[in-house]
C-alpha positions as CSV (number, residue, x, y, z in Angstrom):
1,X,13.2,23.1,40.2
2,X,10.6,20.6,38.9
3,X,8.7,22.0,35.9
4,X,5.5,20.5,37.2
5,X,5.8,22.0,40.7
6,X,6.5,25.4,42.1
7,X,7.8,24.0,45.4
8,X,11.5,23.6,46.1
9,X,12.5,19.9,46.0
10,X,13.0,17.9,49.1
11,X,16.6,16.7,49.6
12,X,17.2,13.2,50.9
13,X,20.7,11.7,51.6
14,X,20.8,8.1,52.5
15,X,24.4,7.2,53.6
16,X,25.8,3.8,54.3
17,X,28.8,3.2,56.6
18,X,31.8,1.2,55.2
19,X,29.8,-0.3,52.4
20,X,31.9,-1.5,49.5
21,X,31.3,-1.0,45.8
22,X,30.4,-4.6,45.4
23,X,28.1,-4.9,48.4
24,X,25.0,-4.0,46.4
25,X,23.4,-6.2,43.7
26,X,23.1,-3.2,41.3
27,X,26.9,-3.5,41.2
28,X,27.0,-7.2,40.6
29,X,26.5,-8.8,44.0
30,X,25.0,-12.3,43.7
31,X,25.2,-13.8,47.1
32,X,22.5,-11.5,48.5
33,X,20.2,-8.9,46.9
34,X,19.4,-5.3,47.5
35,X,16.1,-5.0,45.7
36,X,15.1,-1.6,47.1
37,X,18.4,0.0,46.1
38,X,18.2,-1.8,42.7
39,X,14.8,-0.3,42.2
40,X,16.1,3.2,43.3
41,X,18.9,2.8,40.7
42,X,16.5,1.7,38.0
43,X,14.4,4.8,38.7
44,X,17.4,7.1,38.7
45,X,21.0,7.1,37.6
46,X,23.7,4.8,38.9
47,X,27.2,6.4,39.0
48,X,29.9,3.9,38.4
49,X,32.6,6.3,39.4
50,X,31.3,7.9,42.6
51,X,34.1,8.7,45.0
52,X,34.1,9.3,48.7
53,X,36.0,12.4,49.7
54,X,38.0,10.6,52.4
55,X,38.6,6.9,53.3
56,X,37.6,7.5,56.9
57,X,34.3,8.1,58.8
58,X,34.3,11.7,60.2
59,X,36.2,13.4,57.4
60,X,34.0,11.9,54.7
61,X,30.9,13.2,56.5
62,X,32.4,16.6,57.1
63,X,33.2,16.8,53.3
64,X,29.7,15.8,52.4
65,X,28.1,18.4,54.6
66,X,30.5,21.3,53.8
67,X,31.4,20.5,50.2
68,X,35.0,21.0,51.2
69,X,38.1,18.9,51.3
70,X,39.4,17.9,54.8
71,X,42.4,20.1,54.2
72,X,40.1,23.1,54.0
73,X,37.4,22.3,56.6
74,X,40.2,20.9,58.9
75,X,38.4,17.6,59.6
76,X,41.2,15.1,58.5
77,X,40.8,12.5,61.2
78,X,38.2,11.0,63.5
79,X,38.9,13.3,66.5
80,X,38.5,16.7,64.9
81,X,35.2,18.6,64.9
82,X,33.8,20.7,62.1
83,X,34.7,24.3,62.9
84,X,31.6,26.5,63.7
85,X,32.5,28.9,61.0
86,X,32.0,26.2,58.3
87,X,28.6,26.2,56.6
88,X,26.8,22.9,56.3
89,X,24.2,22.0,53.7
90,X,21.6,22.2,56.4
91,X,22.7,25.7,57.3
92,X,22.7,26.7,53.6
93,X,19.1,25.5,53.0
94,X,17.5,26.9,56.1
95,X,17.1,30.4,54.7
96,X,15.3,28.8,51.7
97,X,12.5,27.6,53.9
98,X,13.7,24.0,54.6
99,X,13.0,21.9,57.6
100,X,16.1,19.8,58.4
101,X,16.8,16.6,60.2
102,X,19.7,14.2,60.8
103,X,18.8,10.7,61.9
104,X,21.8,8.5,62.4
105,X,25.6,8.8,62.9
106,X,26.8,12.4,63.4
107,X,30.3,11.2,64.3
108,X,32.3,14.3,64.5
109,X,35.3,14.7,66.7
110,X,36.1,16.7,69.8
111,X,36.2,20.4,70.6
112,X,39.4,21.8,72.1
113,X,37.3,22.8,75.1
114,X,33.7,22.2,76.0
115,X,31.1,24.6,74.7
116,X,28.7,26.6,76.8
117,X,26.6,23.5,77.4
118,X,29.5,21.5,78.5
119,X,29.5,19.4,75.3
120,X,32.8,18.3,73.9
121,X,31.7,18.4,70.2
122,X,29.7,20.6,68.0
123,X,26.1,19.5,68.1
124,X,24.1,19.0,64.8
125,X,21.5,21.4,66.2
126,X,24.2,24.1,66.1
127,X,25.0,23.4,62.5
128,X,21.7,23.8,60.8
129,X,19.6,20.7,61.8
130,X,16.2,21.3,63.4
131,X,16.2,17.9,65.0
132,X,18.4,14.8,65.3
133,X,18.1,11.3,66.6
134,X,20.9,8.7,66.7
135,X,24.6,8.5,67.6
136,X,26.4,11.7,68.5
137,X,29.8,10.2,69.1
138,X,31.9,7.5,67.5
139,X,32.1,5.4,70.7
140,X,28.6,3.9,70.4
141,X,28.2,4.1,66.6
142,X,29.0,0.4,66.3
143,X,26.0,-0.7,68.2
144,X,23.4,-2.2,65.9
145,X,21.2,-3.0,68.8
146,X,21.6,0.2,70.9
147,X,20.2,0.5,74.4
148,X,20.0,4.3,74.1
149,X,20.2,7.0,71.4
150,X,20.2,10.8,71.5
151,X,17.1,12.7,70.6
152,X,18.4,16.3,70.2
153,X,20.2,16.8,73.6
154,X,18.5,14.1,75.5
155,X,19.5,10.4,75.7
156,X,16.5,8.1,75.6
157,X,16.2,4.3,75.9
158,X,15.5,2.4,72.7
159,X,15.0,-1.2,71.6
160,X,15.4,-2.6,68.1
161,X,17.8,-2.7,65.2
162,X,19.7,0.5,64.3
163,X,18.6,1.0,60.7
164,X,14.9,0.2,61.6
165,X,15.0,2.8,64.4
166,X,16.4,5.5,62.0
167,X,14.0,4.6,59.3
168,X,11.1,5.0,61.8
169,X,12.2,8.5,62.5
170,X,12.7,9.3,58.8
171,X,9.2,8.0,58.0
172,X,7.7,10.1,60.8
173,X,9.6,13.2,59.6
174,X,8.5,12.8,56.0
175,X,4.9,12.4,56.9
176,X,5.0,15.4,59.3
177,X,6.9,17.8,56.9
178,X,5.6,16.7,53.5
179,X,3.7,19.9,52.9
180,X,6.9,22.0,52.7
181,X,10.5,21.3,51.5
182,X,12.8,19.4,53.8
183,X,16.4,18.2,54.0
184,X,16.6,14.6,55.4
185,X,20.1,13.2,56.1
186,X,20.1,9.6,57.2
187,X,23.7,8.3,57.9
188,X,23.2,4.7,58.8
189,X,25.8,2.6,60.7
190,X,25.4,-0.5,58.5
191,X,27.4,-2.5,57.6
192,X,30.1,-0.9,59.9
193,X,31.3,-3.3,62.6
194,X,30.1,-4.8,64.9
195,X,28.9,-7.5,62.5
196,X,25.4,-8.4,63.8
197,X,21.9,-8.6,62.4
198,X,18.4,-9.5,63.4
199,X,17.8,-13.3,63.5
200,X,15.0,-13.0,61.0
201,X,17.5,-11.9,58.4
202,X,20.4,-13.9,59.7
203,X,18.6,-17.3,59.4
204,X,18.4,-16.8,55.7
205,X,22.1,-16.9,55.3
206,X,23.2,-19.3,58.1
207,X,25.2,-22.1,56.5
208,X,25.4,-20.3,53.1
209,X,29.0,-19.3,53.7
210,X,32.0,-21.2,55.3
211,X,32.5,-19.8,58.7
212,X,35.6,-19.9,60.9
213,X,33.4,-20.4,63.9
214,X,29.8,-21.6,63.0
215,X,28.6,-20.4,66.4
216,X,29.6,-16.9,65.2
217,X,28.4,-16.7,61.6
218,X,29.8,-13.3,60.8
219,X,29.9,-13.8,57.0
220,X,26.2,-14.6,57.2
221,X,25.6,-11.7,59.5
222,X,27.3,-9.3,57.1
223,X,24.9,-10.3,54.2
224,X,22.0,-10.0,56.6
225,X,23.0,-6.5,57.7
226,X,23.0,-5.3,54.2
227,X,19.7,-6.9,53.5
228,X,18.1,-5.2,56.5
229,X,19.6,-1.9,55.5
230,X,18.1,-2.3,52.1
231,X,14.7,-2.9,53.6
232,X,15.0,0.2,55.8
233,X,15.9,2.3,52.8
234,X,13.0,0.8,50.9
235,X,10.6,2.0,53.7
236,X,11.9,5.6,53.4
237,X,11.7,5.7,49.7
238,X,8.2,4.1,49.7
239,X,7.0,6.8,52.2
240,X,8.2,9.5,49.8
241,X,6.5,7.9,46.9
242,X,3.3,7.1,48.8
243,X,3.1,10.8,49.8
244,X,3.3,11.7,46.1
245,X,6.7,13.4,46.5
246,X,8.7,11.5,44.0
247,X,8.8,14.3,41.5
248,X,9.6,16.8,44.3
249,X,12.4,14.9,46.0
250,X,16.1,14.4,45.1
251,X,17.3,11.2,46.7
252,X,21.0,10.4,46.9
253,X,22.4,7.1,48.1
254,X,26.1,6.4,48.7
255,X,28.6,5.3,51.3
256,X,31.1,7.2,53.4
257,X,34.1,5.0,52.2
258,X,34.8,1.5,50.9
259,X,34.5,-1.6,53.0
260,X,37.0,-2.2,55.8
261,X,38.9,-5.4,56.4
262,X,39.8,-4.4,59.9
263,X,39.9,-7.0,62.7
264,X,36.6,-6.1,64.2
265,X,34.8,-7.3,61.0
266,X,36.3,-10.7,61.6
267,X,37.1,-11.0,57.9
268,X,33.5,-10.9,56.7
269,X,33.8,-8.2,54.1
270,X,37.2,-9.6,53.1
271,X,35.6,-13.0,52.5
272,X,32.8,-11.4,50.4
273,X,35.4,-9.3,48.5
274,X,33.2,-6.2,49.2
275,X,35.3,-3.8,47.2
276,X,35.5,-6.0,44.1
277,X,36.9,-5.5,41.5
278,X,39.2,-2.9,43.2
279,X,42.1,-3.3,45.5
280,X,42.3,-1.4,48.8
281,X,39.9,-0.8,51.6
282,X,38.9,1.9,54.1
283,X,42.0,3.9,55.2
284,X,43.4,3.5,51.7
285,X,43.4,5.8,48.6
286,X,43.4,2.8,46.3
287,X,40.0,2.5,44.4
288,X,38.6,0.1,47.0
289,X,38.9,2.7,49.8
290,X,37.3,5.6,48.0
291,X,35.1,4.3,45.1
292,X,31.7,3.6,46.5
293,X,28.1,2.9,45.3
294,X,26.3,6.0,44.0
295,X,22.7,6.6,43.0
296,X,20.7,9.8,42.3
297,X,17.0,9.7,41.8
298,X,14.8,12.7,41.0
299,X,11.8,11.5,39.1
300,X,11.3,13.4,35.9
301,X,14.6,15.3,36.3
302,X,17.3,12.6,36.6
303,X,17.3,10.0,33.8
304,X,15.9,6.7,34.8
305,X,17.7,3.4,34.2
306,X,21.0,5.0,33.2
307,X,24.5,4.2,34.3
308,X,27.0,7.0,34.2
309,X,30.8,6.9,34.1
310,X,31.2,10.6,35.0
311,X,33.5,11.2,37.9
312,X,31.6,12.3,41.0
313,X,33.3,13.4,44.2
314,X,31.5,13.6,47.6
315,X,32.3,17.3,47.9
316,X,30.0,17.9,44.9
317,X,26.9,16.9,46.9
318,X,26.6,20.1,48.9
319,X,26.7,22.6,45.9
320,X,24.6,20.3,43.7
321,X,21.9,19.7,46.3
322,X,21.9,23.4,47.1
323,X,21.5,24.3,43.4
324,X,18.5,21.9,43.3
325,X,17.0,23.8,46.2
326,X,17.4,27.0,44.3
327,X,20.4,28.3,46.1
328,X,24.1,28.5,45.5
329,X,27.2,28.6,47.8
330,X,28.4,32.0,48.8
331,X,31.9,32.9,47.7
332,X,33.1,33.3,51.2
333,X,32.3,29.6,52.0
334,X,35.1,28.6,49.5
335,X,33.4,25.4,48.6
336,X,35.6,22.9,46.7
337,X,32.9,20.8,45.2
338,X,31.4,21.4,41.8
339,X,27.7,21.9,41.1
340,X,26.9,18.7,39.2
341,X,23.2,19.0,39.0
342,X,23.1,19.2,35.2
343,X,25.4,16.2,35.0
344,X,23.0,14.3,37.3
345,X,20.2,15.4,35.0
346,X,22.1,14.1,32.0
347,X,22.2,17.5,30.4
348,X,25.9,18.1,30.7
349,X,29.3,16.4,30.9
350,X,31.4,16.7,34.0
351,X,33.9,19.5,33.7
352,X,37.5,18.9,33.0
353,X,39.0,19.1,36.5
354,X,41.4,17.4,38.9
355,X,40.0,16.1,42.2
356,X,42.2,15.2,45.2
357,X,42.5,13.0,48.3
358,X,44.8,12.8,51.2
359,X,45.2,10.5,54.2
360,X,48.0,11.7,56.3
361,X,47.0,10.7,59.8
362,X,47.4,7.6,62.0
363,X,50.9,7.1,60.7
364,X,50.0,7.0,57.0
365,X,51.1,9.2,54.1
366,X,48.8,8.8,51.1
367,X,48.0,11.3,48.4
368,X,46.0,10.9,45.2
369,X,44.7,13.0,42.3
370,X,42.4,12.1,39.5
371,X,41.8,13.9,36.2
372,X,39.5,12.0,33.9
373,X,40.8,8.4,33.7
374,X,44.2,9.3,35.0
375,X,45.0,8.7,38.7
376,X,48.2,9.7,40.5
377,X,48.7,7.7,43.7
378,X,51.4,8.3,46.4
379,X,51.9,6.0,49.4
380,X,54.9,6.5,51.5
381,X,57.9,6.8,49.2
382,X,56.1,5.1,46.3
383,X,54.5,6.9,43.3
384,X,52.2,5.4,40.6
385,X,50.2,6.6,37.7
386,X,47.2,4.5,36.6
387,X,44.5,4.7,34.0
388,X,41.6,3.5,36.1
389,X,39.3,3.0,33.1
390,X,41.6,0.5,31.5
391,X,43.1,-0.8,34.7
392,X,40.5,-0.4,37.6
393,X,42.5,-2.8,39.7
394,X,45.5,-0.5,39.6
395,X,47.9,-3.2,38.7
396,X,50.3,-1.5,36.2
397,X,51.8,2.0,36.7
398,X,52.1,4.1,33.5
399,X,54.4,6.7,35.1
400,X,57.3,5.8,32.8
401,X,55.2,5.8,29.6
402,X,53.4,9.0,30.4
403,X,55.9,11.1,32.4
404,X,54.3,14.4,31.6
405,X,50.9,13.3,32.9
406,X,52.6,11.8,36.0
407,X,54.6,15.0,36.7
408,X,51.6,17.3,36.1
409,X,49.3,15.4,38.6
410,X,52.1,15.2,41.1
411,X,52.7,18.9,40.9
412,X,49.0,19.6,41.1
413,X,48.8,17.4,44.2
414,X,51.6,19.3,45.9
415,X,50.1,22.6,45.1
416,X,46.7,21.5,46.4
417,X,48.2,20.2,49.7
418,X,49.9,23.5,50.2
419,X,46.5,25.2,50.5
420,X,45.7,23.4,53.7
421,X,43.9,25.5,56.3
422,X,45.6,25.6,59.6
423,X,43.2,24.5,62.4
């Protein structure tokens, strides 16, 4: 807790959708800029090795909220809901006096049968959030110019660009709740397809990139989407600072997974090499699918202007944020993530541990494990061992040169996978 304040800190999570490591200028992007995120990074710590928990939308969000791997919270695809017995960060901070809100993409799956209200998914209001506004299902969470969004359990007509609408709600919430601690989770849908942006941003980039069809400037639109998202994030952070809450607010920015090169992006993030310098993309356990931008700012607590190479896993967010709020996970929750608050503060090194990934749905078989700079990767029948510090592009396997490391990580991965909870 802030030494200059007796209040519990606010917790703010700003979450991009399918944003690659190289989509932000604080990670080297030159073709467009993200000045608000750059400023946030300069005021806090940028984590160069921040990892998503899963290379897919719903499981990555479930891991963020529960602090648990998909094999333990059972959300391993886009059509499975968080079980009601799982405890989210929102539920964990409610007893500590927090107001809670989710504005954006809930994107959980489907219940086996409708609940008592006839809903086919677990509603965020049932998992610790006091209010919500945005997209409750995946079907409409591609619409950057939505015609309707859900406010709690009521659909209401809207007009405008998605990240602006969500930022409006976030600004309102901050101003209304600033006297007491709050948890604000804003999972945006940018730059997830469809690739579309407001004309005022798009015109800046028209003609800047070669386009397959100049009448459909998707490469320009991709840059414009990120620029607009950066502006929306800037508004939220400015509201926090204007309210004098900088020293009382932990702000975390990241992405659910790496950029996708799927057909509905029409090649835009591929053209921009959004996951540079890594290979792989969304739905891959190569670095490009899981290594994402990461910033933590807590004025006066987290070092400013620092870049860290400590390994961060998205399951760490829940226990770390909860620790900042003055709580800790109960043993019965069986949280997988590690409390990294002192690492964020620059007061400690990350513990010596192995972190894991799996993507075994949609016809894929991928497993990965990482311990320090060593990464074991399994795809189908193929097995590799990489040192991602020396070889971040994963070009040369070292399995033959370091067989004991290879065998150890492979064995750990098998043992971890065997702990999967049966849904």
